[in-house]
N, C-alpha and C positions, 0 to 999 in steps of 0.2 A: 567519386561526386558531385559532378557539374549543378552550381546552380545559379543563377538569371537573378542580377540583385540589377531594380530596377528603381530609380529615383522620383525623387517628386518632379524633377522639370521634364523628366522621362514620360512621366504620369500626365502630363500637363499637355507634350509633345501628340499624345500619341491620345489621349482621350472626350475626345473635340466636344464638349456639349449634347448638340445632335444627337451622334455616337450613340454616345452613351445612354440616353433617354430614349434610342430603342432594345438595347444591352439590356436597359431594366422591366423596358416594359417586358421582354418574353420572360426573363427571370424572375417576376414576381409573376407572371399568367403558368410557368414551371412553377414554384410555388401552389396558386390556388388550387393544379390538378394533380396535387400530394405527389407528384415526381421529384421533389427534392424536398428530405431531410432538415429543417433550419428548426433546430435546440433553442429555446431559448434562452439570451446569453447570460452571463454569472460574471456579478462585480464584489471584488476583491476591493472595499476602503479603507484607506490607507489608518493607522491609526490616530494619525492629527487631524484628521478629519480632512482636510485639504487636498481628499483627487481622491481619485481609485483609479482599482486596473480590472477593465475591459474582458473578456473573454469571449469569443460568437465568434463561435465555429458553424460548418454547415457541409452539404453535395449538395452533387445538381449533378440529375441524370446530361442535363444539356447544355452545358459542354458538362461531357464524363470529367468530373474532378473535384478531391475534398480539401482541406483548409480549413483556415481561421484566420480573425483577429484579432491581435492583440493587442493592446493599447489604452494608452495613460488616459484621464478625463483627468483635467488641471479646469476649476475656473479661476483658478485667481491668474491667470497668462495672459488675461482679457490687458490689452494696454499695453503689453509687452516683445519682446520678439517673435516671441513662442506662439502656435499654434495649441487651442485648448485640447483638441484630441495630436496626439498623437503614436506612433505608435507603425506597424507592420501587417500586410498581408501574406498568410503565408498558402502557395496551393503545391497541393501535391496532385501525382497522375495516379491511373486509378487500378492499372495492367499491375504495377509490384508497391502501388507503392512510396513510390520515390518524390522528394521534395524538386521541388522543381524552378520556382520563382520565390523571392523575400520582394516585396511590394512596399515603395508608403503608403503607410495606408493615413496620411494627412490627406494625400491628396489624393483619395481614390474615395475618402470620404465627403471631400466637397465639392470633388464635379458628382457622384453617383445620392448623395442627398438634395442633391438640387436637381439633378437629372429623375428622384424622381416624380418630384414635385412638378418641373418641366409633365411630365408624364400628365398625371392628376391633373392638369390644366386642360394641355390639350382635351381630355378625354368631358373637365368635368366645366371647364368656364364659357361663357359667351360666347359664340366666335369675337364678336366684334367689343372682346374686353381692355381697355387701350392706356389706363388709369394703373398704372401699378404703388402702391406704398409697401414701402419694406422697413418692416422694424428690426432695432440692430443695424451693425457699420462691419461687422468683422468679415470673417473669410467665408460664412453663406448668405449674407448677403448679399457680396459679390456674384458671387455662383448663381445667386437665387436670380437678381437681374440681367447675367447668361441666358439664362433657362426661356426665365420669362419672352421674353425675346425672340427664344428661339422657335416658341409658336402661335402666345398674342403677339399685332402690334403695338407693344409700345412705345408711347408718344412718350408721355408726361410723366414721370417718377416721382413720389415724393418718404424722407428718408427722417425715420425720428431714435435716437437713439443717446441711451443715459449721459453719453460727456458729450455737448455740443459741438466740439472741438473735431473729434474725428465724423460727427456726420456730414461735417461743413466741408472737410478734405472728403471723403467719401465722396460725396455732388459733388465737388468742383471735379473730381479723377477721374472722376464715370463721365460725368460728363458731358466730356469731351476723347473719352477715349471710346464711348456709345453714342456720340454726333448729337444725346435727348439731352430733355430738357428735366434736371434733377435740381425738386429744390427740398429746404431742409423744414420742418415743421420743430413745433415747441413742444406737442403734446402729443400722444398714442391718437386721441382724439380728433386732435386737427390734420394729420397723417390722413388717418382715413378716410373724413369726409371725402368722399366722393370717386371714391377709392372704387373702382366693380378686378381689384384681382389684388388679395394681403398676402401676405410671409411677413409669417415672425419666424425672429429668428435671433431669437436673445435668451438670455441664461432668468428670466425674472422666472421668479419663486413664486408666489402671486397675482393674482389677474390683473391683466394691463393690458388685454379687452373689451369690450362692455359687452355685452346683444345689442341692448340700447342703440352702439355707437351703430351697428350694421345697416347698410340699407339694404335694400335687397336688389338680390341678381346676382349680385358677391359673391365668386370665389376668393377660400382663405389656404393659405397651404400652411402648415400649427409644425414649424419644423423645432423651438426649443422644445422643456417639461418634456424629459422622457422621461421620470421615475412618480412610480407611483403621489407623492403628496405633493405634488409641484405643477404648479398650470402656470398657462398663462392669458387665457377663456374664465368668465367668467359660467354658474350654470346657464343664464339666459342665451348666451351666445350661442352654450352648447346642445340647448331646446332646439331654439330658433336651424338647427342648422341640420340640413342631407348630410349625415356625415359618414366617411369612407375613410378607411384603412390601408398601411401597407399589409397588416397580417391577424387576423380577428385574435389567437391567441395573445399576441404584445398587444393590445391595446389592451385586452381582459386583465395584465396583467400586469402591465405596463406604466400604463398612461393617468396620468394625474387629470387631466381636461377631459376624460372618461369616467375615468373612477371616481373621481369626488360629485362631480353631480347622481350618477347612480348610489353614490355612500346616502345623498342627502332624499334620496326616493325620487328625483326630478326624473329621470330616466331609467332605464331596464338595459337588458342585450340589445335585446332587437334594435335597440335608436338606431348602433351602425348599420347600414345598407351594407353593405360588403367591404372583400378587396379589393385594391384593384385593380391585381391580376387578374379576378374573376370580373369588374367595366371589360377589362384587355379582349377574357374570353368571347366574351357578350351573352354573361350567363346574367346579370343583372341590367338595374337599367341608372343612369345615369343623372343627370337632370332633367328633369320630364314640366321644366317650367320657367320661361328668364324671370320673375321675380324669386325662382330659391333662391337661397344663401344655402353653397353647399362647402364644405373645411373635409380638408382632407389631414388626418393625424396623423403623422409622419415619425413613425421613430424609427427604422433602420432600420436591415437586417442581413444577417448574411449572406443571401443568395446575392443580396445587391452586386455588397463587395467581392464575391468567390466572382461571378460573374464579370464585375468592370476591370481585376486582376486579370482574369485569364483574356479577354482578352485586347489588354495590353500587352501584354504578354507573348501569347500570339505575335502583334505587328511589329512587338518586338524584334521575336525572328524574322520577320521578313527584313527588318530595315536597320536591320545593326544598331540598336538602342539597345544599351544596361550593360553591365556586368559582369562575366561568369566568374564565377568564383567559383575553388576546389575544395569543399566541403569533410 
């Protein structure tokens, strides 16, 4: 049985962010049409408490593929040569159920997560949004910088991180790479002051963004805090925002940014305006006034991984990328 193995460098070469935004948009639209099967992810925590094993299966109608992302989540890897998320995406064809590809999950996750935020920004942010604040300085900070620049005319950016050295290194490297000014802020409040695009890509467990700091007209992509007991935003920030999610079921079960304000009685389930896929389909309204604060709570769903990995797989067959292995 022949299986194509695709490395991180293969994924990065074959999955540019602008293509991935469209791929993720189609996948989330199909999910909102209920044409894909996407169970809630399963998490197995390590006995040491230092990490976990995540299992994210899905079956999609278009493309016709089934598969699973298997990865470890290791928060302690921050600041090391290793990503906090590592694993593989496995693809199976639907006619006979054969495994056809094994794809590096770190690269898929980095790009598809930012692509979902790029899609949400394209649909929700003001057209003239150009001042970007990035909280965090890791893999997702870089991919979100690229995603925001793909959909909005970003002219200036500010980065804020727990590690000042990493923030400065990020700003120096990506200022030169992107040809834009990137400053370093010493606090979250300073970073988001004057920003009309905010991406939070942190491992924070307690709120780091206060609603009182958010300016009218801001669009936010909330990417960290993907468990029910942790959050990046205080209750006021969520209450004051027009809230969109990648998948309603996931938000109702996994998002501390939503569940904690709900438990406090500040919001109910109706505070979720809808899914990004519903926006793509035109079933719901996005931003309805320039002064609104819009917030996309990203948890990441397996259909994004499968669609992105399948896109890479198809391009690899055409270009000769990857290594064929015989199982």
